[in-house]
N, C-alpha and C positions, 0 to 999 in steps of 0.2 A: 417465744424465741427472744424477744426483747428482755423479758425478765431473766432468762438464762444468761444473757450477755451481761446484765447489770450485776447479777449474782457472781459471775466470773470476775468482774472488775473488783468487787468488794472483797472477795476471798483471796485475791492475788496482790492486794495493795502492798503488803509487806515485802513480798518477793520483788515487785516492781521497783520499789524504792531502793532496795539494795542493789539490784541489777542496773538501775539507771546510774547510780553513783559509781558502780564498778565500770560501766561502759564509758562514762565521762573520764574516769581515771585513766583508762586505757587509751582513749582517743586524744587525750590532752598532749601526749608525746608522739603519737603516731604520725601527725602532720609533718614533723621534722624528719622522721625516718623516711617517709615517702619522698619528700623533697631531696633528701640525701641519697636516695636509691639504696637504702639499707633495710628494706622491709623484710627480707628473708632472715635477718638476724633474730627477729621475733620468733620465727618458726624454730630456729636453732635453740634459743633459750628455752622455749616452752617444752621442747622434746628432751632437752638435756638435763633440766632440773630434776628429772626423775632420779638421776644418779645421785644427786645431793640428798634427796629424800631417803634413798636406799642406804647410803653410807651412814647418814645420821641415825637411821633406825638400827643399823648394826651396832652402833655405839650405845644408844640410850635404851634400846629394846622396848620402845613404846610408840605406837602409831599416833597418839594424840599429842606428842611432845612438840613444843614450839621450836626445838632444835632441828626438826625436819625442815622447817621454813628457812632456818639459818643455813643449813646445808644446801638447800636449793638455791638460795641467794648467792652463796660462795661459788657454786658450780656455774651459775649464770654469768657471774663476773669473769670466771676463767674462760668460759666459752667465747664471750665477746672479745677478750683481748688475745686469746689464742687464734681466733679467726682473723683478727686484724694483723697479727704477726705473720701468719701464713700468707695472707693476701698481699703483703708487701714484697713477697718474693717475685722476681721478674716474670716468671712464666705461669703464675697461678692467679686466676681471676678471683674477685671477691665472692662470687656465687659458689665457685668450686671450693674455696676455703671454708665457707660456712657449711656447705654440704658435707664435706669431709669431717669436720669437727663434730657437728651435731649427730651424724650417723655413728661416729665412734662412741660418743658419750651415751647415746640412747642404746646402742647395741651392748655396751658394757653394763649398763643398768639392767637390761633384760637378762644377760648372762648371770649376773649376781643374784637376781631374784630367783631364777630357775635353779640355781645351785646352792645358795646359802640360806635363803629364807623361804623354802618351799611351803612351810606350814602356815605362813601368814598370807591371808587372802588380800590381794590387791587387784581390784576390779579394773580391767583395762578400759571398759566403757566409761567409768567415772573419770579416768584420766583424760579422756578425749572430750566428753560432753559435760563433765562437771556435775555438780548437784545444785543447779539454780533453783529447782523446785523447793528445796529445803533451806533456802536462804532466809536468814533471820536478822532482825534489826541490830543485834549485838555485833554483827560483822562490820557495821559501819564504823566502829571504833578503829578498825584496821584500815578501811578504805578511805574515809574522809581525810585523815592526816596526810596520806600519800597524795590524794587528789589536790589538796591545798598546796602541798610542797611542789607538785608539778606545775600548778597554775602560777604560783609565786615565782618559780624558776623561769617560766616562759615570759611573764610580764616584766620582771626586773632585769632579765638578761635578753630581752627581745632583740635589741640592736646587735648584741654580740652573736646571738644565735643566727640572725639573718645573714650577717656577714660571713659567719663560719659556714653556713649551708651553701651559699652561692659563690663565695670566694675565700677559701681558707688562707691563701697566700696574703691577701689584703688584710685579713684578720691579724696575721702575725706582724705585718708591717705596721699596723695601727697599735700594736702592743697587746692585742687580745691573744691569749694562748689557745690556739686551736686544739692542742693536746688536752689541756685542762677542760675546755668546754666539752670536747668529745667524751672525756672521762666522766664528767658529771652527768651528761646526757645518758650514757650507757649504764651508769650506776643507777640512776632513777628508773631507767627502762627495766633493768633486772629486778629492782624492788617492786615495781608496778606489775610486772609479769608474774612474779612468784606470788604476790598477794592475790592476784585475780584467778590463778589456776585452780585452786581448790573450790572456788565458787563457780566460775564460768567454764572451766575445762579448756583444753588446748584449742579446740575449734573456735569457740566464741572469742577467746582471748586474741587469737591471730586476726580474726575478722574485724573485731572492734578496734584494733590498733590500726589496721591498714584500710578497711572499707570506708568509713566516714571521711577521712582525709582525702582519699582518692576521689570520692564523689565531689567533695568541696572544691578540689583543684580543677575539676571539669567545669565548675560553675562560675568561678571568679579567679582573677589573677592577683588581686591584692592580698598580700601575705597575712596580715593580721585578721582581716575580714574572713579570709579562708580558714584560718584557725578557729575563729568563733563559729563559723558555719559548720565546721566538722563536728564541734561539740553539739550543736543544735541537731544535726542529722543523727548523731549517735543517740541523743535523748529521744527523738521521735521514733527511730527504728526500734529502740529497746522497749519503749512503752507499748507500741503496737505489736511488736514481736511477742511480748509477754501475753498480751490479750489473745492473740491468735493461737499461741502455743497452748494456753489453758483451755480456750474454747474448743479447739480441735483435739485436745488431749494428746499432744505430741511434745517431744522434748523442747523446752523453752530455748535452750542454747541453739538448737537446730533451727527453730522458727525465726529467731533473731538474725542468725547468720544468713538464712535464705532471704529474708526481707531486705537485708543490706545488699545482698547480691542483686535482687530484683530492682531495687532503687538505683543501684550503680548501672545496670544494663539500660534502664529507662533513660537515665541522664546521658549515658554514653551514646545512645541512638537518637534521642529526641531533644537534646540540649539545643536551644534556638540558634546559637552562633556557630558552634563547632561540633554538633552532634553528627553521627554517621549519616542519618537520614537527611539532615539539613545539608550536609556536604554533597550527598548524591543529588538532591534536588537542585542545589546551587550549581553544581557542575553540569547538570543537564541543561539548565537555562543558559549558562555561560557558553556552552558548546553551540547552542542555537544562535546565541547572540553573535559569536565570532564567525559562525558560518554565514550569517547575514552580511557582516562587514566584508568578509572575503569575497562573497559574490558581487557586492557592489563595487569593490576595488577592482575586481577582474573586469567588469563591464566598463568602468571608467578608463582603465589602462588601455583596453582595446579601442575605445573611442578616441583616446589621445593618439593612438598609433594608426588611426583611420582604418581600423579593421571592424568588420561587421560582427555582431554578436548573435549568431543563430542559436536557437534554443538547444539543439542537440550538440552543437560544437562546444558550447559553454560547458555542458555537463561532461563532455569528453575531456576538455582541458582540465577541469577541476578534479576529475576522477572520483566523483561521488557516486553512490548508489542511486538508482532511479527514485527510490522512496525518499531519501534524504534531500535529493536535489529538488524534487517536486514540492516537498513540504516547505523548504526554504524559499523557493521561487514563488509559490502561492502566497506565502506570508508577506514577501516583499511587494508583490503586486497589490495585495489587499491593503498594505500600509501606504501605498502610493509612491514607493521608491522606484519601481520599475513599471514600464509599459510594454505590453506584448503586441506587436503589429506584424502580421503575416510571418509568423515563426521567427521574428527577429526581436531581440530585447533591447530596450532603450532605457537609459538611466534618466530619471526625471530630475527637475530642479530640486524637488524635495529630497530625492536620494542624494544628490550632490551636497546639499546643505547638511544632511545627516552625516555624510562622510567627512565633511569639513569640521563638523563639531567633534567627531571622534578623533580627528587629527589634532585638534587643539587640546582635547581632554587627555588623550593617552599617547600622543606623539606618533600616531599611525600615519605614515607618509604614503602618498600615492605616486607610484613610479610609472 
């Protein structure tokens, strides 16, 4: 079994190298799209560039022509700016505009394929899952320049990007053209998406742009650190996704996408500070904590009003269930905050000291 795993690693090294650089290229810009809440634009571009390929093929009549990529790039740019134009209309949301545009372009490409180029075989599966198993080192000549361009853009214009993402109005006031920054960002996104599609396919392209940045945002709030972390997550998920895909003999793009989803769900639920499970546990203990304070405050208020605190009357006043009341009462007695004498509850000095401390810490007043 171990030898089989080692053999898998050695035979897929070339594929891994290409896909790692491809995923880094994709996630290098994805972080800013996620922050800008424009993630869906990737889906629009990846589905719509098929129209560019189809139109370019009708002109050059050759599937291997580089003009197919040029056509895809042009359509990608058109999709981005047509979506922006429609979304600026008062009653149209950004998501609706993107959905309308990419559905139109994708449908148009399907119609052209089914009517004008019936004799040419265009495999739909390849469009969606790509050909990562057949990736070769020569494709790095296309990927690495785009990756370096993206990285240089982020590093050299990091301050402008950060202001543009969080406060476009301030960017204009400071003299940074938000229109120009958005244009360059969308231009690079279109180039990046088109370059990755023939290798990774639509599914992996979308996941690698959106997934790692989304995971990184859950783990840290520092912008630059988050960007670097998204690249690291993309690298790790791609490497292990390739190994899993080859070892289990399943599509590599699918295994990488599923692994990113699994990592995202793990972080979403188990992140130590803001994970869903962490919040549930924290809320549970906070509820117990405040129930204790409410019980002690109720007893102290009754004491100040010269009213007796009979055990059943207190539960009736608080309107708690028997189970919750008994649980809170037993814990308070165990901690020494309350004493029970002949079915009457008394707040101890330790309990009063505890209440006073909470009053000083959180401003809880005893009326």
